[in-house]
Structures are given as C-alpha cells and as structure tokens.
N, C-alpha and C positions, 0 to 999 in steps of 0.2 A: 509636489502639489500632485502630481497624475499618480505617483506611484501609490499614496493614500488615495485616492479617488479609485484606482484599481480595487484596493483592499475594501473599501467601503460598498464599491459594487455588489458583493458577496451577497450582500443582506437583499440586493433584489432581485437576483438570478434568475429564479423560476419565474416570476411573474412580469419579465422585463425581455421581450424579444430584441427590442431596440439597444438595450445595454448589452446585450451578448454580441449583436452585430459591431457596436463600436467596439468592444474587446479585443473581438477577429481582426478588427481591422489598425490593431496596434501593435502587431506583431514585429513592426520596423522600426519601432521608437526608438530613436534617438539617446534615451538615457536607459544605460545597464539597468540600474536600479529598477526603473518601469519594468524593461522586461523579464525580469527575474520576479518579480511581484506577480506578474502577468501570467508567468508559467503557473505558480501555485494556483491562482484564480479559477484558470482553465481546466483544470484536474478536478473543478469541483462543477463544472457543466458535463453532462453527457452527450455522446452522439458524435458523429465525424467530422462538424464543422470544429467543433474544440479540438478535437485531435489534430487533423490537419493545422489548425493554429500552432499548437504545440509542436508539429512538426517544421514548422515555417520557423518558428524561435531558434529552434535545435542546428536548423540549417545555417542562419545566417549568422552564427555565437557558436561555431565549431569550438573556438580556441578557448571558449571560457568554462573552465570547471563549475562554477558555481550554478551557471546556466544549465550545463549537462545536467548537476544535481537535482536542481529544482524540475527540469523536465522529468528526469529519471522519479521524482517523488512523486509527480503528480501522476503517473502512466499506469498507474495500476488498473486493471482489468481492460486498458487498450495498448498493452506493450507488443501484440502481434501487429496491430493496425499500426501503428505508429514503426514498427519494422520495416514493414511494407511500404509505407510513404519513405523513409528514408532510404531505405535498398533502393527503390528505384530513380534516387537522386544521383545519376552519374558521378557528378561535381562530388557530391558529399561522403559518397563511399569511396572516393579515391584519397581521402585525405586521412590519414594516420589516428586522428582523433573521432573521425568519423566511423571508421572502420572497427575502434575500440567500443565508442559506445553502440554500435551495432551487435556487438557481442556481448554488450552488458544486456541489453535488450533480449535477445535471443536467451540468456540462462534466466534472466527474470521469469519470461514467458516460461521455460523449463521449471522453474521453481514455484511459481503461482499455479500452473497445471491448470489453467483454466480453458475448457474445450472449444469455445471460438477461436480465442487466442492463437493456440498451439495452431489451430488450422491455416488463421492466417501465415504464419511463419511458414509452414510447411508447403503451402499455395506457393509463396514466393520461392521460397526455394527449388521447387520441381523446374522454375524457369528461369533461374536467376544465371544472369551472366558471369558473374563473379566467382569460381569454385573454390577459391580460396578462402572468402567470406562464407560460403555456402557450405563446405564443409566443417568450419570452427563454428558456425552456428547450429548445426545438426547435432555437432560434439556436446554442444552446450546444452541443447535439449535433452541431453541424456537418454533418448527414447523413451522416452516420457509417456507413461500410461494415461491417456485420456481416461476423465473423470473420475481417477479413482477417488477422492473425497466426495464427490456427487454417490458413487457406491456407498460409502459407509453411512452416507446421510438416509440414503435408502433402507439400508439394513435396522436402521435404528427409527423407521417411520412408525413402528406400530405402538411406541412409547407414548407417542402422542394419544391414543385411546388407554392408556393405562391411568390408573389412579394412584398418585403419588402422595406421601406423607410429607407436611410440613418439617416437622420435627427430625425425621432424617436428611430431608434437603438440606436444610440449615445447617447440619453436621456435615455435609457433603460439601458445601461452600465454603464453609472454614478451612478443611482439608484440602481441595483441590482448586479453589478460585483465590481466597482470601489474600494471596501473595500478590494480587494485583488490583483488586476490587474491594471497597469496603461497603457494607451494608449492615443496619442497625449497629453500629460502632464496630464492627467484629472486621479486620482485614485492613490493607493499605490503600489507600487512597492516590492512584497514582494517573487521575484526572481520567479514568475510564469510568463514567457514569453508569449504573444500574438500576438506580431509583426509578426511573420510568420505563424498563425495558418491558414490563407485563402489558403496558398500551402497545408494543409490536406483537403480542399474543404467543402460544406457544411453540409454533412451528418455527418462528423466527429465531425465539432460545434455542432450539434445538440443532437450527442450520448455524448459527454464529458459534455456538460449543464446537460442534463437529469440524465446521468447515470455517475456520476464523480467517481465512482468507478469502473469502468470496467477494465481501465489502467490507472494506476497508478506507477510513476516512487517512488522507494524507500523515494526520499529525497522531496516528496511531502506529507508525510503522516502526519497524524496528531498523536501528540505523547502525552501522561499524565505522568505529572511528580508528585511524592508525596515527599514533603520534610521529614525531620525525625520530623519536628514540626507539622507536619499535613496539609501543604499548597499545595494547588493543582494548579498546571498550566498547561495551555495546549499550542500546537503551534507546526508548524513542526520545525525541527532541523536548526535553520540559522547557527549556529559557532558551533564548539566544541574544545576544547584542554585537555589537559591532567588534567586539574584541574578544567574546568567548562563548562557548554553546555548553549546556546542562544534560546529561544525556541520565536520564533515569529509568530502571527497570524493577522485578521482581523484589517483595518485601522492602520496599521504598528505597535499594540503595541508588547512590546516583554519582556522577562524576561530572566535572567541570572542567573544561580543558581550553584553554588559549587558542585562539585561532592563528596564531604564528607558531604554534607546538603542532597541528594538525598538516600531517602528511597525507592523509585521504580521509575522506569521509563519503561516505555511499550508504542509502538505504537499501537492505536485503529484498526491497520487494516483497515482504511478510511483516504480517501482525506481531506487536508485542507479544500478542497472547500463543501459544502454542499449539502448532498439531500434534494430532494423535490422544486426546483426552479420552477417547473409546477405549485404548488401554487401561486405563483406570476407572472408567465408569461402566459399570452394569446398566442395562436395561431399565433394571430398577433402580439404580443409584440415578438416573439420568430423568425418570418419571418424578423422582422424591426432588430432585433439584429445581425441576421446572415447576412442582408445586409452591416450592418453597419462593422462587423469583415472583411468581405470577402472586403471591400472597402479600409480597413487602410494600406496606403503603408509605 
C-alpha cells in the first residue's frame, strides 16, 4: 500500500510541500519495495533535500543492487552532489559496495559532463581523505572538459534567427530523427513524444537536439543489460515485471530478458538520444528541423 502511495504522490509533487516532506521522512521505511519506489520518485523532485534523501536511502541499503540501480537511475543532474554526500560518509565509503557506487557516480558525472556536478566532485576530491577513491574518481572523470555541449549549443544559437523551410525540415526529421520518434505517421514510436514540443519553443528544441543529456527524464535513460551468458543488450526500459524487463531502442528493436538471467543491469546516465547530431546537421538543417517541429499540429 505505501509503495503505491509513493508512486501516486508523483502526481501532486509540484504543488504539495507537505507531500514532499512526507517522502523525505520515508527513507528508512522497513519495506524495501517502498524504498525502491521512493528512490525513483525522489528523482522527480529537484533540490538538495531530495538529493540528501536519495543519499540516505543508498547509505542504508548499500548491499541491495536494485536500490543502487534505482538511485543511480534517479541521479541524473545531481551525480556530483550525491557523490559529495556519500563520500563524506566514512562508514559508507569504507564498504566495498559503497566504494563501487562512488566510482559509478564519478564515472556518470564525467559522462554527463555537467559543469556544476563536475565541480562538486572536483571540490570534494581536493580535500578527500581517501586517496585511493580520490585517484579512481579522478580517473573516471577522464579529464573531462567542462561545458563542451554548452559550447556547441552556443555555436548554434544564431540558428534561432534563421528562417527554416518546413518541407526540408520534414526530410531532416525522417533522415535523422525518425528511428526513435514518430510524427505525421513517419518514424518509430518509442514513447518519446514530440507532438507538443512546439509548446516549449525553438530554443528548447535546439538544446534538446544538441545537448540531449542536459535534461533527461529517468524513463528515457539508456540501460546496459549483461546476461549471465555474457550477452549485452542496450535500450531504455519499455516494460518490466517481477520476472522480466524489456529494453527498446532505435527502429523499434527490443529485447525481453528474464530477471533470473540478468548478471548486471545499469543505466548509462545518458539519454537514449545520442549526442553529436551537429556532425550530421548543418545550421541550415537545424533551422529547417526547428521550423518543421514548430509547425506540426
């Protein structure tokens, strides 16, 4: 019952501080299923209180792989802050699972390349007492260059002042976007809606196209699943049950894997939508694509 209550609370999170406070107080719930759902729900709440609550959940459930996965899935945009919270917990970082999770957070921070989150990790590493974890985390950051995606978006900002062509934009959509999106009966519907994107405006379309990992809902994260026979499959989770999960990816391809056959399942920290579209899209192409997306009824 409490598990479903946590899930239903997502409908009222924005307008109910009292509900959010109740969720923050549930990190020690005796039912693991409640804590598992709570980890996902907290990922939908911005701010340090929710991040701290996520840290409390993982600190108390260091040995539970599914809890770690839930927290990691919900940590997009706050991996650095979560790293700082957990790294400051001496008891947590002294465990093998704790150290492994800190390494995962450092790696995801590097992959996501968010300036504020990278700064959080670097700030912690400058004064971190555990030199072994500090060295490993620095390696996993990979000497990341801050704001790389932001620089690319900035370089394309003049596109917003260009006049695009709808028909050419539709052709760009079919060539570059239709493997994962469907509009006007063209493409594959992976559950990534674009029908109302025009309501978010041209600037949001530009950012979402060139920097797809800046804002990603947990349900659109790309996962890597390794089976017990060594097979690796990727995709976003389209369906899951007590016995299996289904991963789907470009052109509607999917795989269903029994949970008993899963050796490892982890999200990549990245959107199912790839980075690097600027390599395929000229500025004129981008202006045409934006014009098309803004015109779809």
